[in-house]
CHARMM internal coordinates of N, CA and C (Angstrom, degrees):
IC EDIT
DIST 1 N 1 CA 1.4328
DIST 1 CA 1 C 1.5305
ANGL 1 N 1 CA 1 C 111.65
DIST 1 C 2 N 1.3287
ANGL 1 CA 1 C 2 N 118.04
DIHE 1 N 1 CA 1 C 2 N -18.41
DIST 2 N 2 CA 1.4514
ANGL 1 C 2 N 2 CA 119.81
DIHE 1 CA 1 C 2 N 2 CA -178.15
DIST 2 CA 2 C 1.5244
ANGL 2 N 2 CA 2 C 112.37
DIHE 1 C 2 N 2 CA 2 C -77.96
DIST 2 C 3 N 1.3134
ANGL 2 CA 2 C 3 N 117.62
DIHE 2 N 2 CA 2 C 3 N -32.11
DIST 3 N 3 CA 1.4616
ANGL 2 C 3 N 3 CA 121.49
DIHE 2 CA 2 C 3 N 3 CA -173.30
DIST 3 CA 3 C 1.5223
ANGL 3 N 3 CA 3 C 110.67
DIHE 2 C 3 N 3 CA 3 C -114.12
DIST 3 C 4 N 1.3169
ANGL 3 CA 3 C 4 N 116.45
DIHE 3 N 3 CA 3 C 4 N 49.03
DIST 4 N 4 CA 1.4529
ANGL 3 C 4 N 4 CA 118.99
DIHE 3 CA 3 C 4 N 4 CA -176.63
DIST 4 CA 4 C 1.5173
ANGL 4 N 4 CA 4 C 110.54
DIHE 3 C 4 N 4 CA 4 C -105.39
DIST 4 C 5 N 1.3136
ANGL 4 CA 4 C 5 N 115.17
DIHE 4 N 4 CA 4 C 5 N 147.66
DIST 5 N 5 CA 1.4557
ANGL 4 C 5 N 5 CA 121.65
DIHE 4 CA 4 C 5 N 5 CA 175.75
DIST 5 CA 5 C 1.5153
ANGL 5 N 5 CA 5 C 109.09
DIHE 4 C 5 N 5 CA 5 C -110.22
DIST 5 C 6 N 1.3048
ANGL 5 CA 5 C 6 N 115.44
DIHE 5 N 5 CA 5 C 6 N -65.53
DIST 6 N 6 CA 1.4535
ANGL 5 C 6 N 6 CA 120.83
DIHE 5 CA 5 C 6 N 6 CA -178.40
DIST 6 CA 6 C 1.5267
ANGL 6 N 6 CA 6 C 107.49
DIHE 5 C 6 N 6 CA 6 C -128.23
DIST 6 C 7 N 1.2912
ANGL 6 CA 6 C 7 N 116.48
DIHE 6 N 6 CA 6 C 7 N 88.31
DIST 7 N 7 CA 1.4505
ANGL 6 C 7 N 7 CA 121.13
DIHE 6 CA 6 C 7 N 7 CA 178.77
DIST 7 CA 7 C 1.5135
ANGL 7 N 7 CA 7 C 114.67
DIHE 6 C 7 N 7 CA 7 C 88.32
DIST 7 C 8 N 1.3144
ANGL 7 CA 7 C 8 N 119.25
DIHE 7 N 7 CA 7 C 8 N -23.26
DIST 8 N 8 CA 1.4530
ANGL 7 C 8 N 8 CA 122.44
DIHE 7 CA 7 C 8 N 8 CA 178.64
DIST 8 CA 8 C 1.5164
ANGL 8 N 8 CA 8 C 114.67
DIHE 7 C 8 N 8 CA 8 C 80.37
DIST 8 C 9 N 1.3123
ANGL 8 CA 8 C 9 N 118.29
DIHE 8 N 8 CA 8 C 9 N 14.12
DIST 9 N 9 CA 1.4655
ANGL 8 C 9 N 9 CA 121.29
DIHE 8 CA 8 C 9 N 9 CA -177.99
DIST 9 CA 9 C 1.5277
ANGL 9 N 9 CA 9 C 110.80
DIHE 8 C 9 N 9 CA 9 C -65.15
DIST 9 C 10 N 1.3084
ANGL 9 CA 9 C 10 N 117.84
DIHE 9 N 9 CA 9 C 10 N -49.46
DIST 10 N 10 CA 1.4680
ANGL 9 C 10 N 10 CA 121.07
DIHE 9 CA 9 C 10 N 10 CA -179.27
DIST 10 CA 10 C 1.5283
ANGL 10 N 10 CA 10 C 110.88
DIHE 9 C 10 N 10 CA 10 C -63.70
DIST 10 C 11 N 1.3171
ANGL 10 CA 10 C 11 N 116.36
DIHE 10 N 10 CA 10 C 11 N -40.56
DIST 11 N 11 CA 1.4567
ANGL 10 C 11 N 11 CA 120.54
DIHE 10 CA 10 C 11 N 11 CA 178.66
DIST 11 CA 11 C 1.5274
ANGL 11 N 11 CA 11 C 110.94
DIHE 10 C 11 N 11 CA 11 C -64.46
DIST 11 C 12 N 1.3182
ANGL 11 CA 11 C 12 N 116.52
DIHE 11 N 11 CA 11 C 12 N -42.77
DIST 12 N 12 CA 1.4616
ANGL 11 C 12 N 12 CA 120.32
DIHE 11 CA 11 C 12 N 12 CA 178.90
DIST 12 CA 12 C 1.5225
ANGL 12 N 12 CA 12 C 112.50
DIHE 11 C 12 N 12 CA 12 C -64.78
DIST 12 C 13 N 1.3168
ANGL 12 CA 12 C 13 N 116.83
DIHE 12 N 12 CA 12 C 13 N -40.78
DIST 13 N 13 CA 1.4649
ANGL 12 C 13 N 13 CA 120.32
DIHE 12 CA 12 C 13 N 13 CA 177.25
DIST 13 CA 13 C 1.5144
ANGL 13 N 13 CA 13 C 110.18
DIHE 12 C 13 N 13 CA 13 C -64.28
DIST 13 C 14 N 1.3339
ANGL 13 CA 13 C 14 N 116.85
DIHE 13 N 13 CA 13 C 14 N -42.49
DIST 14 N 14 CA 1.4647
ANGL 13 C 14 N 14 CA 120.72
DIHE 13 CA 13 C 14 N 14 CA -179.95
DIST 14 CA 14 C 1.5254
ANGL 14 N 14 CA 14 C 111.65
DIHE 13 C 14 N 14 CA 14 C -63.27
DIST 14 C 15 N 1.3203
ANGL 14 CA 14 C 15 N 117.15
DIHE 14 N 14 CA 14 C 15 N -41.78
DIST 15 N 15 CA 1.4576
ANGL 14 C 15 N 15 CA 120.25
DIHE 14 CA 14 C 15 N 15 CA 179.06
DIST 15 CA 15 C 1.5200
ANGL 15 N 15 CA 15 C 110.35
DIHE 14 C 15 N 15 CA 15 C -67.07
DIST 15 C 16 N 1.3125
ANGL 15 CA 15 C 16 N 117.03
DIHE 15 N 15 CA 15 C 16 N -44.39
DIST 16 N 16 CA 1.4622
ANGL 15 C 16 N 16 CA 121.16
DIHE 15 CA 15 C 16 N 16 CA -178.91
DIST 16 CA 16 C 1.5224
ANGL 16 N 16 CA 16 C 111.63
DIHE 15 C 16 N 16 CA 16 C -62.64
DIST 16 C 17 N 1.3332
ANGL 16 CA 16 C 17 N 117.17
DIHE 16 N 16 CA 16 C 17 N -41.61
DIST 17 N 17 CA 1.4656
ANGL 16 C 17 N 17 CA 121.47
DIHE 16 CA 16 C 17 N 17 CA -177.96
DIST 17 CA 17 C 1.5358
ANGL 17 N 17 CA 17 C 112.25
DIHE 16 C 17 N 17 CA 17 C -87.79
DIST 17 C 18 N 1.3390
ANGL 17 CA 17 C 18 N 117.35
DIHE 17 N 17 CA 17 C 18 N -5.24
DIST 18 N 18 CA 1.4571
ANGL 17 C 18 N 18 CA 123.63
DIHE 17 CA 17 C 18 N 18 CA -177.31
DIST 18 CA 18 C 1.5257
ANGL 18 N 18 CA 18 C 111.10
DIHE 17 C 18 N 18 CA 18 C 58.90
DIST 18 C 19 N 1.3380
ANGL 18 CA 18 C 19 N 115.18
DIHE 18 N 18 CA 18 C 19 N 46.58
DIST 19 N 19 CA 1.4607
ANGL 18 C 19 N 19 CA 123.24
DIHE 18 CA 18 C 19 N 19 CA 177.70
DIST 19 CA 19 C 1.5191
ANGL 19 N 19 CA 19 C 108.72
DIHE 18 C 19 N 19 CA 19 C -115.54
DIST 19 C 20 N 1.3119
ANGL 19 CA 19 C 20 N 116.32
DIHE 19 N 19 CA 19 C 20 N 169.39
DIST 20 N 20 CA 1.4552
ANGL 19 C 20 N 20 CA 121.38
DIHE 19 CA 19 C 20 N 20 CA 176.72
DIST 20 CA 20 C 1.5287
ANGL 20 N 20 CA 20 C 109.18
DIHE 19 C 20 N 20 CA 20 C -75.09
DIST 20 C 21 N 1.3175
ANGL 20 CA 20 C 21 N 116.43
DIHE 20 N 20 CA 20 C 21 N 131.78
DIST 21 N 21 CA 1.4650
ANGL 20 C 21 N 21 CA 120.67
DIHE 20 CA 20 C 21 N 21 CA -176.73
DIST 21 CA 21 C 1.5271
ANGL 21 N 21 CA 21 C 111.29
DIHE 20 C 21 N 21 CA 21 C -65.27
DIST 21 C 22 N 1.3162
ANGL 21 CA 21 C 22 N 118.08
DIHE 21 N 21 CA 21 C 22 N -29.99
DIST 22 N 22 CA 1.4711
ANGL 21 C 22 N 22 CA 120.45
DIHE 21 CA 21 C 22 N 22 CA 178.95
DIST 22 CA 22 C 1.5185
ANGL 22 N 22 CA 22 C 111.39
DIHE 21 C 22 N 22 CA 22 C -63.42
DIST 22 C 23 N 1.3261
ANGL 22 CA 22 C 23 N 117.06
DIHE 22 N 22 CA 22 C 23 N -38.44
DIST 23 N 23 CA 1.4701
ANGL 22 C 23 N 23 CA 120.42
DIHE 22 CA 22 C 23 N 23 CA 178.37
DIST 23 CA 23 C 1.5213
ANGL 23 N 23 CA 23 C 111.42
DIHE 22 C 23 N 23 CA 23 C -65.15
DIST 23 C 24 N 1.3139
ANGL 23 CA 23 C 24 N 116.37
DIHE 23 N 23 CA 23 C 24 N -39.96
DIST 24 N 24 CA 1.4655
ANGL 23 C 24 N 24 CA 120.39
DIHE 23 CA 23 C 24 N 24 CA 179.34
DIST 24 CA 24 C 1.5285
ANGL 24 N 24 CA 24 C 109.92
DIHE 23 C 24 N 24 CA 24 C -66.34
DIST 24 C 25 N 1.3223
ANGL 24 CA 24 C 25 N 116.65
DIHE 24 N 24 CA 24 C 25 N -41.47
DIST 25 N 25 CA 1.4722
ANGL 24 C 25 N 25 CA 119.75
DIHE 24 CA 24 C 25 N 25 CA 180.00
DIST 25 CA 25 C 1.5226
ANGL 25 N 25 CA 25 C 111.52
DIHE 24 C 25 N 25 CA 25 C -66.16
DIST 25 C 26 N 1.3347
ANGL 25 CA 25 C 26 N 116.80
DIHE 25 N 25 CA 25 C 26 N -41.34
DIST 26 N 26 CA 1.4678
ANGL 25 C 26 N 26 CA 119.88
DIHE 25 CA 25 C 26 N 26 CA 178.14
DIST 26 CA 26 C 1.5298
ANGL 26 N 26 CA 26 C 109.65
DIHE 25 C 26 N 26 CA 26 C -64.51
DIST 26 C 27 N 1.3231
ANGL 26 CA 26 C 27 N 117.24
DIHE 26 N 26 CA 26 C 27 N -42.12
DIST 27 N 27 CA 1.4638
ANGL 26 C 27 N 27 CA 120.44
DIHE 26 CA 26 C 27 N 27 CA 178.81
DIST 27 CA 27 C 1.5294
ANGL 27 N 27 CA 27 C 110.85
DIHE 26 C 27 N 27 CA 27 C -63.23
DIST 27 C 28 N 1.3142
ANGL 27 CA 27 C 28 N 116.88
DIHE 27 N 27 CA 27 C 28 N -39.18
DIST 28 N 28 CA 1.4703
ANGL 27 C 28 N 28 CA 120.47
DIHE 27 CA 27 C 28 N 28 CA 178.12
DIST 28 CA 28 C 1.5245
ANGL 28 N 28 CA 28 C 111.07
DIHE 27 C 28 N 28 CA 28 C -64.99
DIST 28 C 29 N 1.3207
ANGL 28 CA 28 C 29 N 117.08
DIHE 28 N 28 CA 28 C 29 N -40.09
DIST 29 N 29 CA 1.4591
ANGL 28 C 29 N 29 CA 120.76
DIHE 28 CA 28 C 29 N 29 CA 178.34
DIST 29 CA 29 C 1.5223
ANGL 29 N 29 CA 29 C 110.95
DIHE 28 C 29 N 29 CA 29 C -65.81
DIST 29 C 30 N 1.3277
ANGL 29 CA 29 C 30 N 116.53
DIHE 29 N 29 CA 29 C 30 N -44.13
DIST 30 N 30 CA 1.4667
ANGL 29 C 30 N 30 CA 120.36
DIHE 29 CA 29 C 30 N 30 CA 179.03
DIST 30 CA 30 C 1.5245
ANGL 30 N 30 CA 30 C 110.43
DIHE 29 C 30 N 30 CA 30 C -63.39
DIST 30 C 31 N 1.3291
ANGL 30 CA 30 C 31 N 116.82
DIHE 30 N 30 CA 30 C 31 N -44.23
DIST 31 N 31 CA 1.4647
ANGL 30 C 31 N 31 CA 120.02
DIHE 30 CA 30 C 31 N 31 CA 178.29
DIST 31 CA 31 C 1.5242
ANGL 31 N 31 CA 31 C 111.83
DIHE 30 C 31 N 31 CA 31 C -62.94
DIST 31 C 32 N 1.3259
ANGL 31 CA 31 C 32 N 116.57
DIHE 31 N 31 CA 31 C 32 N -36.49
DIST 32 N 32 CA 1.4641
ANGL 31 C 32 N 32 CA 117.99
DIHE 31 CA 31 C 32 N 32 CA 179.57
DIST 32 CA 32 C 1.5256
ANGL 32 N 32 CA 32 C 111.67
DIHE 31 C 32 N 32 CA 32 C -70.75
DIST 32 C 33 N 1.3212
ANGL 32 CA 32 C 33 N 117.45
DIHE 32 N 32 CA 32 C 33 N -29.60
DIST 33 N 33 CA 1.4622
ANGL 32 C 33 N 33 CA 119.70
DIHE 32 CA 32 C 33 N 33 CA 175.98
DIST 33 CA 33 C 1.5254
ANGL 33 N 33 CA 33 C 111.82
DIHE 32 C 33 N 33 CA 33 C -73.16
DIST 33 C 34 N 1.3294
ANGL 33 CA 33 C 34 N 116.03
DIHE 33 N 33 CA 33 C 34 N -35.43
DIST 34 N 34 CA 1.4653
ANGL 33 C 34 N 34 CA 120.84
DIHE 33 CA 33 C 34 N 34 CA -178.11
DIST 34 CA 34 C 1.5265
ANGL 34 N 34 CA 34 C 111.13
DIHE 33 C 34 N 34 CA 34 C -79.30
DIST 34 C 35 N 1.3012
ANGL 34 CA 34 C 35 N 116.44
DIHE 34 N 34 CA 34 C 35 N -45.03
DIST 35 N 35 CA 1.4721
ANGL 34 C 35 N 35 CA 119.91
DIHE 34 CA 34 C 35 N 35 CA -175.39
DIST 35 CA 35 C 1.5227
ANGL 35 N 35 CA 35 C 109.91
DIHE 34 C 35 N 35 CA 35 C -132.86
DIST 35 C 36 N 1.3100
ANGL 35 CA 35 C 36 N 115.80
DIHE 35 N 35 CA 35 C 36 N 68.75
DIST 36 N 36 CA 1.4617
ANGL 35 C 36 N 36 CA 122.64
DIHE 35 CA 35 C 36 N 36 CA -174.97
DIST 36 CA 36 C 1.5221
ANGL 36 N 36 CA 36 C 112.45
DIHE 35 C 36 N 36 CA 36 C -56.13
DIST 36 C 37 N 1.3261
ANGL 36 CA 36 C 37 N 117.20
DIHE 36 N 36 CA 36 C 37 N -41.08
DIST 37 N 37 CA 1.4564
ANGL 36 C 37 N 37 CA 120.51
DIHE 36 CA 36 C 37 N 37 CA -173.54
DIST 37 CA 37 C 1.5211
ANGL 37 N 37 CA 37 C 113.80
DIHE 36 C 37 N 37 CA 37 C -73.96
DIST 37 C 38 N 1.3227
ANGL 37 CA 37 C 38 N 117.33
DIHE 37 N 37 CA 37 C 38 N -9.46
DIST 38 N 38 CA 1.4627
ANGL 37 C 38 N 38 CA 120.39
DIHE 37 CA 37 C 38 N 38 CA 177.33
DIST 38 CA 38 C 1.5256
ANGL 38 N 38 CA 38 C 110.67
DIHE 37 C 38 N 38 CA 38 C -107.16
DIST 38 C 39 N 1.3150
ANGL 38 CA 38 C 39 N 117.47
DIHE 38 N 38 CA 38 C 39 N -45.70
DIST 39 N 39 CA 1.4636
ANGL 38 C 39 N 39 CA 121.71
DIHE 38 CA 38 C 39 N 39 CA -173.01
DIST 39 CA 39 C 1.5208
ANGL 39 N 39 CA 39 C 112.91
DIHE 38 C 39 N 39 CA 39 C -68.40
DIST 39 C 40 N 1.3032
ANGL 39 CA 39 C 40 N 118.03
DIHE 39 N 39 CA 39 C 40 N -47.04
DIST 40 N 40 CA 1.4643
ANGL 39 C 40 N 40 CA 120.89
DIHE 39 CA 39 C 40 N 40 CA -176.37
DIST 40 CA 40 C 1.5321
ANGL 40 N 40 CA 40 C 111.78
DIHE 39 C 40 N 40 CA 40 C -64.29
DIST 40 C 41 N 1.3429
ANGL 40 CA 40 C 41 N 119.66
DIHE 40 N 40 CA 40 C 41 N -48.24
DIST 41 N 41 CA 1.4779
ANGL 40 C 41 N 41 CA 117.99
DIHE 40 CA 40 C 41 N 41 CA 176.10
DIST 41 CA 41 C 1.5319
ANGL 41 N 41 CA 41 C 112.64
DIHE 40 C 41 N 41 CA 41 C -63.58
DIST 41 C 42 N 1.3258
ANGL 41 CA 41 C 42 N 117.55
DIHE 41 N 41 CA 41 C 42 N -35.84
DIST 42 N 42 CA 1.4641
ANGL 41 C 42 N 42 CA 120.23
DIHE 41 CA 41 C 42 N 42 CA 178.62
DIST 42 CA 42 C 1.5298
ANGL 42 N 42 CA 42 C 110.70
DIHE 41 C 42 N 42 CA 42 C -65.50
DIST 42 C 43 N 1.3222
ANGL 42 CA 42 C 43 N 117.24
DIHE 42 N 42 CA 42 C 43 N -39.03
DIST 43 N 43 CA 1.4636
ANGL 42 C 43 N 43 CA 121.26
DIHE 42 CA 42 C 43 N 43 CA 178.15
DIST 43 CA 43 C 1.5256
ANGL 43 N 43 CA 43 C 110.49
DIHE 42 C 43 N 43 CA 43 C -62.37
DIST 43 C 44 N 1.3326
ANGL 43 CA 43 C 44 N 116.92
DIHE 43 N 43 CA 43 C 44 N -47.99
DIST 44 N 44 CA 1.4582
ANGL 43 C 44 N 44 CA 119.86
DIHE 43 CA 43 C 44 N 44 CA -179.20
DIST 44 CA 44 C 1.5259
ANGL 44 N 44 CA 44 C 111.72
DIHE 43 C 44 N 44 CA 44 C -68.56
DIST 44 C 45 N 1.3254
ANGL 44 CA 44 C 45 N 117.59
DIHE 44 N 44 CA 44 C 45 N -32.50
DIST 45 N 45 CA 1.4688
ANGL 44 C 45 N 45 CA 120.13
DIHE 44 CA 44 C 45 N 45 CA 175.31
DIST 45 CA 45 C 1.5302
ANGL 45 N 45 CA 45 C 110.15
DIHE 44 C 45 N 45 CA 45 C -65.62
DIST 45 C 46 N 1.3260
ANGL 45 CA 45 C 46 N 116.75
DIHE 45 N 45 CA 45 C 46 N -41.93
DIST 46 N 46 CA 1.4656
ANGL 45 C 46 N 46 CA 120.55
DIHE 45 CA 45 C 46 N 46 CA 177.64
DIST 46 CA 46 C 1.5234
ANGL 46 N 46 CA 46 C 110.28
DIHE 45 C 46 N 46 CA 46 C -64.08
DIST 46 C 47 N 1.3254
ANGL 46 CA 46 C 47 N 117.12
DIHE 46 N 46 CA 46 C 47 N -37.91
DIST 47 N 47 CA 1.4558
ANGL 46 C 47 N 47 CA 122.34
DIHE 46 CA 46 C 47 N 47 CA 179.04
DIST 47 CA 47 C 1.5264
ANGL 47 N 47 CA 47 C 110.49
DIHE 46 C 47 N 47 CA 47 C -60.97
DIST 47 C 48 N 1.3199
ANGL 47 CA 47 C 48 N 116.54
DIHE 47 N 47 CA 47 C 48 N -37.71
DIST 48 N 48 CA 1.4588
ANGL 47 C 48 N 48 CA 121.21
DIHE 47 CA 47 C 48 N 48 CA -179.33
DIST 48 CA 48 C 1.5256
ANGL 48 N 48 CA 48 C 111.62
DIHE 47 C 48 N 48 CA 48 C -78.92
DIST 48 C 49 N 1.3290
ANGL 48 CA 48 C 49 N 117.19
DIHE 48 N 48 CA 48 C 49 N -40.77
DIST 49 N 49 CA 1.4657
ANGL 48 C 49 N 49 CA 121.85
DIHE 48 CA 48 C 49 N 49 CA -171.51
DIST 49 CA 49 C 1.5224
ANGL 49 N 49 CA 49 C 113.33
DIHE 48 C 49 N 49 CA 49 C -81.72
DIST 49 C 50 N 1.3322
ANGL 49 CA 49 C 50 N 118.25
DIHE 49 N 49 CA 49 C 50 N -43.73
DIST 50 N 50 CA 1.4667
ANGL 49 C 50 N 50 CA 122.13
DIHE 49 CA 49 C 50 N 50 CA -173.58
DIST 50 CA 50 C 1.5283
ANGL 50 N 50 CA 50 C 109.03
DIHE 49 C 50 N 50 CA 50 C -77.41
DIST 50 C 51 N 1.3346
ANGL 50 CA 50 C 51 N 116.63
DIHE 50 N 50 CA 50 C 51 N 125.54
DIST 51 N 51 CA 1.4719
ANGL 50 C 51 N 51 CA 118.73
DIHE 50 CA 50 C 51 N 51 CA -179.87
DIST 51 CA 51 C 1.5250
ANGL 51 N 51 CA 51 C 111.01
DIHE 50 C 51 N 51 CA 51 C -75.20
DIST 51 C 52 N 1.3052
ANGL 51 CA 51 C 52 N 115.77
DIHE 51 N 51 CA 51 C 52 N 150.75
DIST 52 N 52 CA 1.4636
ANGL 51 C 52 N 52 CA 121.01
DIHE 51 CA 51 C 52 N 52 CA 177.87
DIST 52 CA 52 C 1.5212
ANGL 52 N 52 CA 52 C 111.07
DIHE 51 C 52 N 52 CA 52 C -80.95
DIST 52 C 53 N 1.3186
ANGL 52 CA 52 C 53 N 115.95
DIHE 52 N 52 CA 52 C 53 N 151.65
DIST 53 N 53 CA 1.4617
ANGL 52 C 53 N 53 CA 121.38
DIHE 52 CA 52 C 53 N 53 CA 177.22
DIST 53 CA 53 C 1.5186
ANGL 53 N 53 CA 53 C 107.83
DIHE 52 C 53 N 53 CA 53 C -87.52
DIST 53 C 54 N 1.3198
ANGL 53 CA 53 C 54 N 116.49
DIHE 53 N 53 CA 53 C 54 N 99.35
DIST 54 N 54 CA 1.4643
ANGL 53 C 54 N 54 CA 120.82
DIHE 53 CA 53 C 54 N 54 CA -175.17
DIST 54 CA 54 C 1.5222
ANGL 54 N 54 CA 54 C 112.64
DIHE 53 C 54 N 54 CA 54 C -98.04
DIST 54 C 55 N 1.3143
ANGL 54 CA 54 C 55 N 117.37
DIHE 54 N 54 CA 54 C 55 N -37.82
DIST 55 N 55 CA 1.4567
ANGL 54 C 55 N 55 CA 119.93
DIHE 54 CA 54 C 55 N 55 CA -179.11
DIST 55 CA 55 C 1.5224
ANGL 55 N 55 CA 55 C 110.09
DIHE 54 C 55 N 55 CA 55 C -94.78
DIST 55 C 56 N 1.3117
ANGL 55 CA 55 C 56 N 114.94
DIHE 55 N 55 CA 55 C 56 N 166.56
DIST 56 N 56 CA 1.4691
ANGL 55 C 56 N 56 CA 120.17
DIHE 55 CA 55 C 56 N 56 CA 178.70
DIST 56 CA 56 C 1.5283
ANGL 56 N 56 CA 56 C 110.51
DIHE 55 C 56 N 56 CA 56 C -64.52
DIST 56 C 57 N 1.3175
ANGL 56 CA 56 C 57 N 117.90
DIHE 56 N 56 CA 56 C 57 N -35.01
DIST 57 N 57 CA 1.4609
ANGL 56 C 57 N 57 CA 121.89
DIHE 56 CA 56 C 57 N 57 CA 177.42
DIST 57 CA 57 C 1.5278
ANGL 57 N 57 CA 57 C 111.28
DIHE 56 C 57 N 57 CA 57 C -65.20
DIST 57 C 58 N 1.3215
ANGL 57 CA 57 C 58 N 116.81
DIHE 57 N 57 CA 57 C 58 N -40.45
DIST 58 N 58 CA 1.4678
ANGL 57 C 58 N 58 CA 121.11
DIHE 57 CA 57 C 58 N 58 CA 176.88
DIST 58 CA 58 C 1.5268
ANGL 58 N 58 CA 58 C 110.84
DIHE 57 C 58 N 58 CA 58 C -62.44
DIST 58 C 59 N 1.3245
ANGL 58 CA 58 C 59 N 116.88
DIHE 58 N 58 CA 58 C 59 N -41.20
DIST 59 N 59 CA 1.4654
ANGL 58 C 59 N 59 CA 120.99
DIHE 58 CA 58 C 59 N 59 CA -179.96
DIST 59 CA 59 C 1.5220
ANGL 59 N 59 CA 59 C 111.41
DIHE 58 C 59 N 59 CA 59 C -65.73
DIST 59 C 60 N 1.3370
ANGL 59 CA 59 C 60 N 117.35
DIHE 59 N 59 CA 59 C 60 N -38.86
DIST 60 N 60 CA 1.4643
ANGL 59 C 60 N 60 CA 120.50
DIHE 59 CA 59 C 60 N 60 CA 177.07
DIST 60 CA 60 C 1.5217
ANGL 60 N 60 CA 60 C 110.53
DIHE 59 C 60 N 60 CA 60 C -65.96
DIST 60 C 61 N 1.3238
ANGL 60 CA 60 C 61 N 116.55
DIHE 60 N 60 CA 60 C 61 N -42.38
DIST 61 N 61 CA 1.4615
ANGL 60 C 61 N 61 CA 121.18
DIHE 60 CA 60 C 61 N 61 CA 179.53
DIST 61 CA 61 C 1.5274
ANGL 61 N 61 CA 61 C 110.58
DIHE 60 C 61 N 61 CA 61 C -64.04
DIST 61 C 62 N 1.3270
ANGL 61 CA 61 C 62 N 117.19
DIHE 61 N 61 CA 61 C 62 N -37.29
DIST 62 N 62 CA 1.4534
ANGL 61 C 62 N 62 CA 121.79
DIHE 61 CA 61 C 62 N 62 CA -179.88
DIST 62 CA 62 C 1.5336
ANGL 62 N 62 CA 62 C 110.65
DIHE 61 C 62 N 62 CA 62 C -64.92
DIST 62 C 63 N 1.3188
ANGL 62 CA 62 C 63 N 116.24
DIHE 62 N 62 CA 62 C 63 N -34.00
DIST 63 N 63 CA 1.4671
ANGL 62 C 63 N 63 CA 120.91
DIHE 62 CA 62 C 63 N 63 CA 179.55
DIST 63 CA 63 C 1.5255
ANGL 63 N 63 CA 63 C 112.71
DIHE 62 C 63 N 63 CA 63 C -85.04
DIST 63 C 64 N 1.3298
ANGL 63 CA 63 C 64 N 117.48
DIHE 63 N 63 CA 63 C 64 N -1.09
DIST 64 N 64 CA 1.4535
ANGL 63 C 64 N 64 CA 121.52
DIHE 63 CA 63 C 64 N 64 CA 178.10
DIST 64 CA 64 C 1.5108
ANGL 64 N 64 CA 64 C 113.57
DIHE 63 C 64 N 64 CA 64 C 88.88
DIST 64 C 65 N 1.3240
ANGL 64 CA 64 C 65 N 118.50
DIHE 64 N 64 CA 64 C 65 N 8.51
DIST 65 N 65 CA 1.4545
ANGL 64 C 65 N 65 CA 122.41
DIHE 64 CA 64 C 65 N 65 CA 178.36
DIST 65 CA 65 C 1.5158
ANGL 65 N 65 CA 65 C 108.12
DIHE 64 C 65 N 65 CA 65 C -96.55
DIST 65 C 66 N 1.3274
ANGL 65 CA 65 C 66 N 115.60
DIHE 65 N 65 CA 65 C 66 N 98.91
DIST 66 N 66 CA 1.4527
ANGL 65 C 66 N 66 CA 120.50
DIHE 65 CA 65 C 66 N 66 CA -175.70
DIST 66 CA 66 C 1.5186
ANGL 66 N 66 CA 66 C 112.16
DIHE 65 C 66 N 66 CA 66 C -92.43
DIST 66 C 67 N 1.3427
ANGL 66 CA 66 C 67 N 118.87
DIHE 66 N 66 CA 66 C 67 N -3.89
DIST 67 N 67 CA 1.4549
ANGL 66 C 67 N 67 CA 121.66
DIHE 66 CA 66 C 67 N 67 CA 178.39
DIST 67 CA 67 C 1.5295
ANGL 67 N 67 CA 67 C 109.39
DIHE 66 C 67 N 67 CA 67 C -74.63
DIST 67 C 68 N 1.3004
ANGL 67 CA 67 C 68 N 115.37
DIHE 67 N 67 CA 67 C 68 N 144.18
DIST 68 N 68 CA 1.4768
ANGL 67 C 68 N 68 CA 118.92
DIHE 67 CA 67 C 68 N 68 CA -178.60
DIST 68 CA 68 C 1.4813
ANGL 68 N 68 CA 68 C 111.77
DIHE 67 C 68 N 68 CA 68 C -91.86
END
COOR INIT
IC SEED 1 N 1 CA 1 C
IC BUILD
């Protein structure tokens, strides 16, 4: 939630996969230019469906740290 631009989908994917968020954002932009009719609706669907990490426990779970 700290590094979000539009919904935080790219940031959340980058954190979950332990990748650089800039690479995910560039890939999302390239995909939206190539296949606009698939990428943009999929992004907004993910924005609606995927819950945000609001608590500290949610943030740990998002990073793969399941220990309390």
